[in-house]
N, C-alpha and C positions, 0 to 999 in steps of 0.2 A: 499621523505621520507622513509629513510633506511629501517625502519619496514615492509612497504610496499613491498618493495623489496625483501626483505628476505622471506615473504610471498608467493609471486609470484613463487619464487624459490622452496621452501617447497611444493606450490602445484604442481607443475611440477614433481618434484620426488614421491611425494604420487601417483600421477595418473598412473604414470608408472610402480609402485607397485602395485596399485590396477589393473590394465590390466594382468599384469604377473599371480597376483594370482587368479583373474577371469577365466582367460582363463586355468591356472592348475585345478581350480574345474570344470569347462565345460569337460574338456577332460577326468576327473575322472568320473562325470555322465556318460558321452558317453559309457566309457569303463566297468564301474564295476556297475552301476545303483545310485551309492551314491557317496559322496565325503568326506574325510577325516573332522569329526567335527573341528578340529583346523583349517584347511585349509579356511573352511567355517566362522569361527569366525573370521581368519583374513581379510578376505574379506569383513565382515559386519564392523569391526573395520575401515579400512580405508575406507570404504563409509561413514561412520560418521565422519571420520577425514575431508575427502573433502569437506562435507557440512560445517563444521564448520571454514571449512578454508575460503570456500567460502561467507559466512557471514561477518567474518573478514574482508575479503579484502573489501566487500561492505563498511562496516561501515567506514574503513580506510580512503578509497575512498573519501565518503562524508564528512567525516570532514577534508581531506585535502583541498577539495573543500571550505569549510567554512573558513578557515585559508586563504586561497589564496584570497577571496572575504573579509576578514576582518571585518568577521561577530562576532567574538568572544567577549566578553565583554571586555573593556578595549584596546582596538585596537584603535589607532587614537586620534585624539583630542576631548574629548567629548562634545557635544552640550548642552549650558547651560540650556537650555528649556528641555532637556530629562533628565538633571542631576535633575532637580527640580522636574521633575514628578516621578521618581524614589523615591527622598529623602521622597516627599509628601506622596507617597504610602508606602512605608517602615513606615512612623510614622504613618500612618492611620492604618497600620496592627498592629503595637505593640501596641497602645496606645486606637486606637479607634477614633472615629470623634469629641466626645466632647472636646478634649483633645487640639487641635489646636490652639495655640496661636501666632506660628513665621507666621507674616504675608506673609512672601515669599511661607512657605509653604501652607498657606490659600490659597494663590493664585493658586498655582501650584494643590491643591486638587480640586478646583472648576472645573477642566478639568475632574477628574475622576468620577464626578457623585455624585448622593445625597446618603449619609450613609443609608437612610430607604431602599433603593431599591438595594444597593451593589455599588460598586466601578469597572469600567471599570479598568484593569490593563494597564499598561503603554505599549505602542507598545514593548519596550525593553523585558519586560517579556514575551508578547506574542510570540514573535520572539523565544524566547529561546524555548517555548511549541513547536510551530508549527516545530522548528528545529530537535527535538526529533522524531516527529511524521513523518517527512520525512525519517529519518535514519531506522525507524523502520517499518514502515509501508509500504509493498510491491504496495498495491495499490495506495496511494499518490505518491510514486515515477510512476509508470505505466500510471495513468490515469490524464485526465485534471482536475486541482483544479482552481476553480476560487471565488474570493471573490465578496459577494455581500454586500449591505446595507439594503437590505428588506428581510423579510422571505420567498420568493418564487422565484425560477428563473425560466422562460419560455423562449422557443426559438421554431422556426418553422424547422421541417427537411423536405426536398423533397425526398418523397420516389421514385421519377421518374416519368415517363409518359411524363415529355415535348420532344417533338420530335423537330428534326433538319434535315438539308439536302444542299446538293449541288443546285446551279441553275445558270441558264444561266443569262448574263447581263440585257437581255431584256425580260427573260421567266418572266411569273407570278409566284406570290410567293403563295402555299398553306397553308392555316392557320394550325397552329401546335397545339397540344393539349395541354390541361392544365395540369400543374404539379399537381401531387397529395401531398398536403402538410400535416405533422401532427406537433400537437401543443405537445411539451415535457414540462412537467411542473414537477418540482422539489420543494418539500418544504422541509426546515430546521426543525431538532429536536433537542430538546436540550439535551446534555449528562452534566451528572456532575461528580464530585470527590468532597469529603469533609474531606480533612487532618486535623488531629488537632495538637495543639503544646502547649506546657505547657508556663506560663506565665514566667518563667525564662528563657526558650529558647528566647523569644520575647524580655524580658528585656537584653539580651545578644548583644551589640552592634557590635559585630564582625561577626554576623550570619548577611548575606544578606537576607533579608524577600523575597523578589522579586524571587531569586533564588533558595532559599527553596521552595517558593511554584511552581514554575515550575517543579523542581525536582519531587516534592511529585505529582503533577499532570499529568504531561505530558503524562509518562508512561500508568497511567489510562485511559486517554483519549484515547491514540493510541491503546489500547487493544480492548477497548469500540467498537472503530471505524472499526478496522480492521475485526471484528467479523460482525459487520453491512454491512460493502460493499460486504461482502462474502455472508451472510445468513439472513441479515436484513429483516424483513417483508416488512418496509414502512410504518407500522400504527405508531408507536412511537419512529421509527430509520429509518435511511436510507434503502431503497431498496437494498438488495445485488444483486449479480450477479446469484448466485444460486436460488433465490425466485421467478425469472421469469417462466413462462408458457416453458416448454422445450417439442420441437417436433423434429420426425426424419428429417434431413437436405431435404429429397426429399418433404417435406410436410410445409417446413418453410414458414412461412409469418411475415408479420410485425406486432411486438409486443410479438413475442417470440422468444426464443433461439434454433438455431438449433443443433441437436447433431448426432455424427457418434456414432454408436453401436460399443463397444469396447471389445467384447469377455466374457469368463468365469470370474467368480467372483472371483477366487482362483488368477490369475497371469496376469490382464491386456492384456492379448493375446498376442500380438508381436507388432514388429516395424509399420508392415504395416498399424496398426490401427493409429498411431499417424502420419503417412504418409498423410492417408485418411482424419484426422482431418485439417491438414494442408493446403491441396489443398480443404475442404470445405469452407474454406474462400477465397471470390473472389480477384483475384490477386491486385487489384486497393487498398486493405485493408491490403495486405501482408507486403508491406514497412510499418516500423515502429511497424510491430506485435510480440507477445513475446507467450512463453507458460507460465502457471501459476498451480502450483502445491503445494501440503505439503511435508514436510521433506520424512515422508514414501513412500509416491510414488515416490519422485525422488530418493531415494535407490533401488527400483525396477527399473525404467526406467534406471538409470546411466549403468546397466549391458546390456542394449540393443545392439546389432549390425546389421548392413546391412549385406545383402547377399555375401559382399565381406569380410567380419569378421572385420570391422572397427567400431569402438565404435560411437554410436550416438551423445553421449554427450560429450563436452569438456570442458576443463578448461578455463576460460580466462587469459591465460599468459603473459598478459601485461596491464600495468596500464591504466586502465578504460576499458578496455574490457571486456565483460561480460561472464558468461558462457554459452554455447550454446547448444541446442538439436536440431537435423538437420538444424543446421545453423542460428538459430533464440535465440534470448537471451530467458533464462529460469530462473522464479523469482519462489521464495519460501514463501507460505503464510499456516501457520498449520491451517487456519481457512477452508480451502478449504479441502471438505471429502476426506476419506481415500479410497483404493482400495476397493468397496464392492458390492454386488448386488444391482442393479438397482440406483448406486452412480453416481456422476460426479465428479472424481479425477482429470482430466484436463481440463483446459479451453485454449484456443487458440484463441488470439485477439489483433486488431488494439487499446489497451486499449486507447489510446489518444483520439479515436473518438467512440469508444462503448460507455464509462461510464464517467459519470461527478460527480466530487466531487465540491459541494457549501460549501463554509464559510461565515457566518454570521460574519462581522468585529466585532470582540471587545469580551473579554472574561472577565467575571463579577466576582468578590467576594462579598460576604456578608460575614461579621465578626460577629461572633456568639458566644458570652462569657457568655451566659446565660444557654445554654440547658444540657452541659456535664461538668459543674466546676469539677474540678479545670481548665478543659481543654477550649482551645479556638478553637472552629471551623470554617475553612474557606469552605463556600458553593460557590464553583467554578463550572460557568455553561458556556457552550460554544453551539453555535447553528451552527449544522450541516446537511446537507442534502446529499445524492447520488443517481444516478440512471442510466440506461442503456438511452443512448441517439440516439444512432444510432445501430440497433437492428441486421444488415446486418455485422457488425463489429466484432461480436464474436460468437465464436462456442464452442461446450462441446464435451467431450468423456463421453459415458455413459457405464457403467458396465451391462452386460444382467445379469437379474435375476434369472438365473437357470445355 
């Protein structure tokens, strides 16, 4: 993709310009105690441009993957059953359940459920919604996502404790200790969106109602989920990584998230704390690990250097290569807390092992032409759960309260 190539080249130029400008800013502060406001403004502008370009690169790469897999509508030979389902769904959404007269439509509609309880959207529409979610949501990209057909997912996790050892061929075998198992249970919660349409829009045969619905609800679902996967309480929404009990890493115990103290609230201290955070995670989990923080924190961290003057953040200047911090991928999620007293602005984890997202199969739509006449409401619901499934695989950075 030529556009992606040009963007990567622009990122490389911008990063070199950023380093030069920021080095000049640091030298001015060291020499005079302050830097020219125009130079400071230039550094922040390039910093913001790098963040925007990184996000755009990620989206273009995701879209390129979708194209390569042939997941865009219209690609390949359409399956007739799929065509019939989408046709039935569009008809139901335009006219309502009682106007179905075409037998082919009626047969396909029977697979979409009962009008009184709402219709299950066709897989093609559900895929379009999930595709947007994966492009936008950092947690969905980072974590294990598992579809289920029930409301609850359960698994057993070995907390350790089983022993083993070497033994000679004829020597006796001592009994090993029993492993300590913990049951993890994740319940799905219901998230909803309720877009409205005029009847004239629904009567317009040029409008693909399934695609319109996907466009309307996908961003709403993604924003609600994204917030819940970070800050959710677990009561009527998934439980987010920041909602668990946080303890100093030296006192870590199963069921809590260990943290590294990160210095004064005004500046996130220095690079040493990020290195401490990285090494707080056991080596077995570091393969596949990543940093997670919001955009404002990234703007601060991007200026950090090591003892030899090398920047810790590096842009991914090859196709498919992520931006890295201390050699590990770094993801941006603006639901993570800002730098502030007592806050947790940075997480470092093997997210695939640490956090699981559960999707109850099936998105449902209830057509409501009565509540807000002359508009037709489409009450769309999806069941999603989320929670930490391996507490050892995630660590946080905490800013001091004073």
